Every structure is written in structure tokens, then in C-alpha cells.
N, C-alpha and C positions, 0 to 999 in steps of 0.2 A: 482044335488047334488051328490058329489062323494061318492062312497061306500068305506068302510074300508076294506083293504085287509086282508084275512085270512092267508096269507103267510107272516111269519115274519122270521127273521134270526134264531130265536129259534125253530120254527116249522120245518124249513128246516134242521137244525142241528139234531134235534131229529129224523126226518124221515131218514136221511142219516145214523145215528148211528144204527137205528133199522134194516135197510137193511144190513149194515155191520155185525151186530150181527147174522143175519140169513144167512150170506154168499152169499147174493145176490148182483149183481152189482149196483152201485150207478150211475144211469143215470137220465137225466132230466125227462124222462117219468116215471121211477120207483119211483122217489121222489114225483112227482106230484100225482101219484096213491096212494102212501103211505099217503100223506096228505089228499087226498080225494076231494079237490077243489082248485080253483085258476087258474091262467093263466101262461103260459110259459114265457110271457114277464116280469112277476114279479119274477118268480122262478129262471130263468137262471142267472141273476146278483147275486142273493143271494147264489146260489149254487157254483158259481165260486169263491166266497170269502171264 
């Protein structure tokens, strides 16, 4: 049975905006850390858009 991803376009956007607001770089690793869970394979395509 497939699990539902905790990473959505909305969570990625919110994490990136929070990092920008704090003056921190928006990288794959920093966004994943900000979200707190998930996988790079799910995150990367969402962050690129």
C-alpha cells in the first residue's frame, strides 16, 4: 500500500518562503530540513517548479 507524501507543492513553497524570509539559502537540503520529513526524490521536482 502506497503512503501519502507529506511533501506537497504548498509545503515546498512555504518552506522556501520561510528560508528566504530568514535570509537563508534555498537548497534541496535546507528545504527538506525545514519541512522536517520526506524524500529528495519527491522534493527536487517540486522545488524546481
